[in-house]
C-alpha positions in Angstrom: 118.9 91.7 79.8 118.8 88.7 78.1 116.3 88.9 75.7 114.9 85.1 75.2 113.0 83.0 78.0 114.4 81.6 80.6 114.4 77.3 80.6 112.2 74.9 82.9 115.6 74.1 84.0 116.4 77.4 85.2 113.0 77.3 87.6 114.0 74.2 89.4 117.8 75.9 90.0 116.2 79.4 91.3 114.0 77.3 93.6 116.8 75.2 94.9 118.8 78.3 95.3 116.9 80.4 96.6 114.5 78.4 98.6 115.7 79.2 102.2 115.9 82.6 101.7 112.6 83.2 100.3 111.3 80.9 102.9 113.4 83.3 105.5 110.8 87.0 103.9 108.2 84.7 104.5 108.1 84.3 108.0 108.8 87.3 108.0 105.8 89.0 106.2 103.7 86.4 107.9 105.0 86.0 111.4 103.9 82.0 110.8 106.1 79.3 109.9 103.7 77.4 108.3 102.3 80.9 106.5 105.3 81.3 105.3 105.8 77.8 103.8 102.3 78.8 101.9 103.4 82.2 100.9 106.3 80.9 99.5 104.9 77.1 97.5 102.1 79.6 96.3 104.9 82.9 94.7 106.4 79.7 93.1 103.5 78.5 91.9 102.5 81.8 90.0 106.5 82.1 89.2 106.7 78.9 87.5 103.2 79.6 85.3 105.4 82.8 84.0 108.4 81.2 84.5 108.3 81.3 80.1 107.5 85.0 79.9 110.2 85.9 82.1 113.4 87.4 79.5 116.0 89.2 82.9 117.0 87.2 85.3 118.1 89.6 87.9 114.4 90.4 88.2 112.9 87.4 89.4 113.7 88.2 93.1 112.0 91.4 92.7 108.9 88.6 90.9 108.8 86.8 93.2 108.8 88.6 96.3 105.7 90.4 94.2 104.2 88.1 94.6 104.5 86.4 98.3 103.5 91.0 99.1 100.6 90.7 96.5 99.5 86.5 97.6 99.8 87.6 101.6 98.0 90.6 101.4 95.5 88.5 100.0 95.1 86.7 102.2 95.5 89.2 105.2 91.7 90.6 102.9 90.2 87.2 103.9 88.3 87.5 106.7 88.9 83.0 107.5 92.7 84.2 108.1 91.8 86.7 109.9 89.9 85.1 112.6 91.8 84.2 116.0 90.4 81.0 118.2 91.1 80.8 121.8 92.4 77.8 123.3 93.2 76.7 126.5 96.7 75.2 125.8 99.7 77.9 125.8 102.4 77.5 122.7 106.1 76.8 123.2 107.9 80.0 122.2 109.4 79.6 118.9 112.7 79.8 118.6 113.7 82.8 115.0 114.1 82.1 112.1 116.8 84.2 111.1 117.8 87.9 113.5 117.3 90.9 111.7 119.3 92.4 109.2 122.1 94.7 112.1 121.0 97.9 109.4 117.5 97.7 111.1 116.0 98.3 114.2 118.6 95.1 116.0 121.7 96.7 115.7 120.3 99.1 118.5 120.0 96.0 120.5 122.1 93.3 122.1 122.2 90.0 120.2 120.4 88.4 123.6 117.5 90.5 122.7 116.8 90.7 119.2 114.9 86.6 120.1 112.2 89.8 122.3 112.8 92.1 118.9 111.3 89.0 116.5 108.5 88.5 118.8 107.9 92.2 118.6 108.4 92.5 115.3 105.7 89.5 115.1 103.0 92.0 116.8 103.3 94.6 114.2 100.4 95.4 111.7 100.7 94.2 108.4 101.2 97.4 106.6 103.8 98.5 109.6 105.3 94.8 109.2 106.2 93.8 105.2 107.5 98.0 105.6 109.6 97.2 108.0 110.5 93.5 107.1 111.2 94.3 103.4 113.8 97.7 104.9 115.3 96.2 107.8 115.3 92.4 106.7 115.4 93.1 103.0 117.4 96.2 103.1 115.9 96.8 100.4 115.6 100.5 99.2 112.4 102.4 99.6 111.4 103.0 96.0 111.6 99.4 95.3 109.5 98.3 98.9 107.2 101.0 97.1 106.8 99.0 94.0 106.5 95.6 96.5 103.7 96.6 98.4 101.8 99.2 95.8 101.8 102.3 97.3 103.9 105.6 97.3 107.1 106.4 98.4 105.9 108.2 101.7 103.3 105.3 102.1 106.6 103.3 103.2 108.1 106.1 105.0 105.7 106.5 107.5 104.5 102.9 107.7 108.2 102.0 108.6 108.2 104.7 110.7 104.8 104.3 112.9 106.6 99.9 113.0 110.1 101.4 114.2 108.7 103.5 116.5 106.0 100.8 118.2 108.6 98.8 118.3 111.1 100.9 120.4 107.2 101.3 122.6 107.2 97.6 122.6 111.0 96.6 123.1 111.2 99.8 126.2 108.0 98.2 127.9 109.2 94.8 127.2 112.3 95.3 128.7 111.3 97.2 131.5 109.0 94.8 133.4 
């Protein structure tokens, strides 16, 4: 572990190297491309402010993920972010940003069904979606997900289990139609 603070130019290098991955994670957490951009920007702003205090370059990803999860939770709690507005325009279907990791729920379906699965993941409640994304999209261990979500490992397990059960039900319903 390094004991010297990270230099400012290291932040620019880090962002250049990790931005695409961070956007993919944020897109999976928020379910929206624009919110994902905002989430990454907010998280990186917080990380930039704390950059001189970060002494372990290995911990930067965890620090950024924590900042994203915390910011997303904060936004979710704000009433104006939860308001849904009905419109007369039906949006065009989105292309998925990145396929789910093959170790997770996507391993059970064919490649042609991954787009459907991705759409179903976006319909999960926020806590379940976050747990499923961090466990299977980010491939993080339960203990790390618990730390990021600031909950117990048991809560991560139950949110993941419920999320997967809901995904299975929704998948069966969607493919039966």
